[in-house]
C-alpha positions in Angstrom: 2.1 3.6 -10.9 3.4 5.8 -8.0 0.4 8.1 -8.7 -2.0 5.2 -8.1 -0.3 4.3 -4.9 -0.3 7.9 -3.8 -4.0 8.2 -4.5 -4.7 5.1 -2.4 -2.5 6.5 0.4 -4.3 9.8 0.5 -7.7 8.0 0.5 -6.5 5.8 3.4 -5.3 9.0 5.2 -8.8 10.4 4.9 -10.3 7.1 6.1 -8.0 7.0 9.1 -9.0 10.5 10.1 -12.6 9.3 9.9 -11.8 6.3 12.2 -10.1 8.6 14.7 -13.1 10.9 14.7 -15.4 7.9 15.2 -13.4 6.7 18.2 -13.3 10.3 19.7 -17.1 10.5 19.3 -17.7 7.1 20.9 -19.0 5.4 17.8 -20.0 1.7 17.9 -16.8 -0.5 18.0 -18.2 -2.7 15.2 -18.4 0.2 12.8 -15.0 1.5 13.9 -13.4 -1.9 13.3 -15.1 -2.2 9.9 -13.6 1.2 8.9 -10.2 0.4 10.3 -10.2 -2.8 8.2 -11.0 -0.7 5.1 -8.0 1.5 6.0 -5.8 -1.5 6.4 -6.9 -2.9 3.0 -6.2 0.5 1.3 -2.7 0.5 2.8 -2.0 -3.0 1.6 -3.2 -2.2 -1.9 -1.0 0.8 -2.0 2.0 -1.3 -1.0 1.2 -3.9 -3.6 1.0 -1.2 -6.3 4.5 0.0 -5.2 6.0 -3.5 -5.3 4.3 -4.2 -8.7 5.7 -1.0 -10.1 9.2 -1.9 -8.8 8.9 -5.3 -10.5 8.0 -3.7 -13.8 10.8 -1.1 -13.4 13.4 -3.8 -12.7 12.2 -6.0 -15.5 12.5 -3.1 -17.9 16.0 -2.4 -16.7 17.0 -6.0 -17.3 15.5 -5.9 -20.8 17.7 -2.9 -21.5 20.7 -4.8 -20.3 21.0 -2.6 -17.2 21.4 -3.7 -13.6 18.1 -3.3 -11.8 17.9 -1.3 -8.6 16.6 -4.3 -6.7 17.2 -8.0 -7.0 14.3 -10.5 -7.3 15.0 -11.6 -3.8 14.8 -8.0 -2.5 11.5 -7.5 -4.3 10.2 -10.8 -2.9 11.2 -9.7 0.6 9.3 -6.4 0.2 6.3 -8.2 -1.1 6.2 -10.7 1.7 6.6 -7.9 4.3 3.1 -6.7 3.2 1.6 -10.1 3.8 
């Protein structure tokens, strides 16, 4: 799951570099904003993947009778911070 998030973050990093280049080259603001929105979505999706992985990890810990690293309230707070 971390691999998926990392892949998304690397893709977003490349997209952001493209946005910076577009601005430096004086590209049309509409195109720049469309690409910036795509970067934002990619970052959001990476965050959601990380939270989802944390939820699965914590549930698995509970099923094993262990104390999870994060409480449900902490996970919820992290999730909502992405919204």
